[in-house]
Residue frames as qw, qx, qy, qz and C-alpha x, y, z in Angstrom:
[[0.000, 0.891, 0.454, 0.000, 0.00, 0.00, 0.00],
 [0.440, -0.037, 0.042, 0.896, 1.29, 3.44, -0.90],
 [0.069, 0.803, 0.406, -0.432, -0.09, 6.95, -0.49],
 [0.473, 0.702, 0.251, 0.470, 0.08, 10.00, -2.73],
 [0.369, -0.066, -0.163, 0.913, 1.85, 13.34, -2.43],
 [0.058, -0.865, -0.486, -0.110, -0.38, 16.16, -1.20],
 [0.277, 0.455, -0.155, 0.832, 0.34, 19.81, -0.47],
 [0.452, -0.650, -0.523, 0.315, 0.08, 21.30, 3.01],
 [0.083, 0.844, 0.016, 0.530, -0.18, 25.04, 3.75],
 [0.686, -0.296, -0.373, 0.550, 2.51, 25.90, 6.31],
 [0.086, -0.961, -0.050, -0.257, 2.65, 29.16, 8.26],
 [0.719, -0.007, -0.261, 0.644, 6.10, 30.41, 9.30],
 [0.265, -0.885, -0.202, 0.326, 6.60, 33.29, 11.73],
 [0.609, 0.495, 0.144, 0.603, 8.23, 36.12, 9.80],
 [0.207, 0.316, -0.199, 0.904, 8.30, 39.02, 12.23],
 [0.108, -0.517, -0.656, 0.539, 6.20, 41.22, 14.50],
 [0.103, 0.741, 0.443, 0.494, 3.54, 43.83, 13.72],
 [0.022, 0.597, -0.158, 0.786, 3.17, 47.30, 15.29],
 [0.679, -0.546, 0.087, -0.483, 1.42, 45.73, 18.31],
 [0.124, -0.530, 0.826, -0.143, 4.25, 43.18, 18.79],
 [0.858, 0.106, 0.408, -0.295, 2.05, 40.32, 17.55],
 [0.459, -0.224, 0.736, 0.444, 3.70, 37.71, 15.30],
 [0.603, 0.558, -0.152, -0.549, 3.21, 37.95, 11.54],
 [0.711, -0.063, 0.692, 0.110, 3.37, 34.90, 9.29],
 [0.357, 0.450, -0.556, -0.601, 4.18, 33.96, 5.72],
 [0.841, 0.111, 0.449, -0.281, 2.40, 31.05, 4.08],
 [0.255, 0.506, -0.721, -0.398, 3.84, 28.49, 1.68],
 [0.944, 0.070, -0.003, -0.322, 2.74, 25.16, 0.21],
 [0.121, -0.538, 0.833, 0.045, 4.96, 22.14, 0.87],
 [0.737, 0.110, -0.579, -0.332, 4.72, 18.58, -0.42],
 [0.543, -0.348, 0.680, -0.347, 3.96, 15.75, 2.00],
 [0.458, 0.275, -0.774, -0.340, 4.60, 12.31, 0.50],
 [0.331, -0.047, -0.941, 0.059, 2.90, 8.97, 1.11],
 [0.357, 0.039, 0.441, -0.822, -0.42, 10.28, 2.46],
 [0.039, 0.305, 0.939, 0.154, -3.39, 7.91, 2.33],
 [0.364, -0.007, -0.013, -0.931, -6.78, 9.34, 1.39],
 [0.040, -0.214, -0.975, 0.047, -9.77, 7.41, 2.66],
 [0.376, -0.449, -0.421, -0.693, -13.50, 7.69, 2.50],
 [0.215, -0.206, 0.637, -0.711, -15.08, 8.33, 5.90],
 [0.070, -0.324, -0.943, 0.015, -17.80, 6.05, 7.24],
 [0.242, -0.647, -0.467, -0.552, -21.40, 7.26, 7.45],
 [0.604, -0.672, -0.371, 0.214, -21.04, 7.33, 11.21],
 [0.516, -0.229, -0.006, 0.825, -17.90, 9.53, 10.98],
 [0.071, 0.387, 0.370, 0.842, -19.70, 11.94, 8.64],
 [0.431, -0.706, -0.458, -0.325, -22.72, 12.21, 10.96],
 [0.651, -0.562, -0.280, 0.426, -20.65, 12.51, 14.15],
 [0.428, -0.033, 0.084, 0.899, -18.40, 15.21, 12.67],
 [0.092, -0.510, -0.383, -0.765, -21.39, 17.22, 11.47],
 [0.549, -0.701, -0.436, -0.130, -23.21, 16.89, 14.81],
 [0.662, -0.498, -0.179, 0.531, -20.10, 17.89, 16.80],
 [0.384, -0.295, 0.172, 0.858, -18.62, 20.61, 14.56],
 [0.420, 0.747, 0.254, -0.450, -21.23, 21.57, 11.97],
 [0.121, 0.633, -0.589, -0.488, -18.69, 20.72, 9.23],
 [0.914, 0.300, 0.025, -0.272, -19.12, 18.29, 6.34],
 [0.539, -0.472, 0.659, 0.230, -16.40, 15.64, 6.48],
 [0.663, 0.597, -0.284, -0.351, -15.10, 14.82, 2.97],
 [0.802, 0.302, -0.495, 0.145, -12.06, 12.57, 3.54],
 [0.708, -0.671, 0.211, 0.064, -9.85, 11.11, 6.23],
 [0.496, 0.722, -0.466, 0.124, -6.10, 11.40, 5.58],
 [0.920, -0.326, -0.015, 0.217, -3.57, 8.86, 6.83],
 [0.097, 0.927, -0.350, 0.094, -0.36, 10.72, 7.71],
 [0.811, 0.253, -0.476, 0.228, 2.95, 8.81, 7.58],
 [0.757, -0.562, -0.162, 0.292, 4.89, 7.98, 10.72],
 [0.608, -0.174, 0.034, 0.774, 7.52, 10.51, 11.69],
 [0.153, 0.654, 0.321, 0.668, 5.67, 13.49, 10.24],
 [0.350, -0.377, -0.447, 0.732, 6.07, 16.60, 12.42],
 [0.009, -0.319, -0.297, -0.900, 3.96, 19.13, 10.52],
 [0.232, 0.226, 0.530, -0.783, 1.12, 21.04, 12.17],
 [0.032, -0.256, -0.852, -0.455, -2.15, 19.62, 10.79],
 [0.028, -0.680, -0.672, 0.293, -4.80, 21.50, 12.77],
 [0.123, 0.881, 0.212, -0.404, -6.47, 24.64, 11.37],
 [0.146, -0.496, 0.549, 0.657, -4.74, 24.56, 7.98],
 [0.739, 0.505, -0.019, -0.445, -5.40, 23.73, 4.35],
 [0.517, -0.214, 0.766, 0.316, -4.36, 20.83, 2.12],
 [0.572, 0.542, -0.226, -0.573, -4.53, 20.33, -1.64],
 [0.327, -0.146, 0.904, 0.234, -4.89, 17.14, -3.62],
 [0.342, 0.435, 0.806, 0.212, -6.73, 15.98, -6.75],
 [0.140, 0.390, 0.346, 0.842, -6.97, 19.60, -7.90],
 [0.408, -0.752, -0.377, -0.355, -9.09, 20.65, -4.89],
 [0.111, 0.420, -0.521, 0.735, -8.44, 22.52, -1.65],
 [0.653, -0.496, -0.567, -0.082, -9.57, 21.19, 1.74],
 [0.175, -0.660, 0.394, -0.615, -9.48, 22.52, 5.31],
 [0.387, 0.009, -0.875, 0.292, -8.59, 20.30, 8.25],
 [0.592, -0.585, -0.233, -0.503, -11.22, 19.70, 10.93],
 [0.768, -0.627, 0.075, -0.106, -10.13, 19.67, 14.57],
 [0.230, -0.710, 0.664, 0.038, -6.96, 18.03, 15.79],
 [0.591, 0.313, -0.720, -0.186, -5.32, 14.91, 14.34],
 [0.891, -0.352, 0.184, -0.219, -5.81, 11.54, 15.99],
 [0.368, 0.644, -0.666, 0.076, -2.47, 9.89, 16.58],
 [0.961, -0.261, -0.076, -0.058, -1.41, 6.42, 17.66],
 [0.508, -0.678, 0.494, 0.196, 1.87, 5.12, 19.07],
 [0.461, 0.643, -0.522, -0.319, 4.24, 4.49, 16.14],
 [0.018, 0.370, -0.927, 0.049, 5.74, 1.27, 17.50],
 [0.434, 0.152, 0.803, -0.379, 2.32, -0.30, 18.11],
 [0.651, 0.597, 0.140, -0.448, 0.93, 0.33, 14.61],
 [0.773, -0.049, 0.549, 0.315, 2.14, -2.14, 11.97],
 [0.580, 0.647, 0.344, 0.357, 1.83, -0.04, 8.79],
 [0.486, 0.186, 0.013, 0.854, 3.47, 3.24, 7.72],
 [0.160, -0.556, -0.165, -0.799, 0.77, 5.61, 8.99],
 [0.367, -0.292, -0.744, 0.475, -0.04, 6.51, 12.59],
 [0.064, 0.352, 0.290, -0.888, -2.07, 9.72, 12.37],
 [0.187, 0.581, 0.735, 0.296, -5.54, 10.52, 10.98],
 [0.005, 0.275, 0.062, -0.959, -6.61, 13.98, 9.86],
 [0.315, 0.632, 0.707, -0.048, -10.20, 14.83, 8.89],
 [0.124, -0.173, 0.262, 0.941, -10.81, 17.34, 6.07],
 [0.395, 0.687, 0.535, -0.292, -13.75, 19.24, 4.55],
 [0.496, 0.515, 0.382, 0.586, -13.98, 20.77, 1.08],
 [0.223, -0.712, -0.140, 0.650, -12.86, 24.38, 1.03],
 [0.126, 0.686, -0.194, -0.690, -13.47, 26.93, -1.70]]
């Protein structure tokens, strides 16, 4: 089993504004070997009932990934998606395959 390369929007602190609050620059980076799965009906209903958002896909993130996946955007298959909530992560050594984190996404724009 092998995932695809997707793009993740990463924010990097680039300075401070007049009120001493951090300012950020945004850039798209490639993340390789990401699985894209269809959510179950129960996941779709639960996500909508809890967040009011329409779950489109569940992403399987490869072990060892250190990117920030909450409150950001991802692109794949020519579409842009926004992450929903925080990732769900398991213990790397206890999971047999190459992915140990799940990220939920909704269609965006």
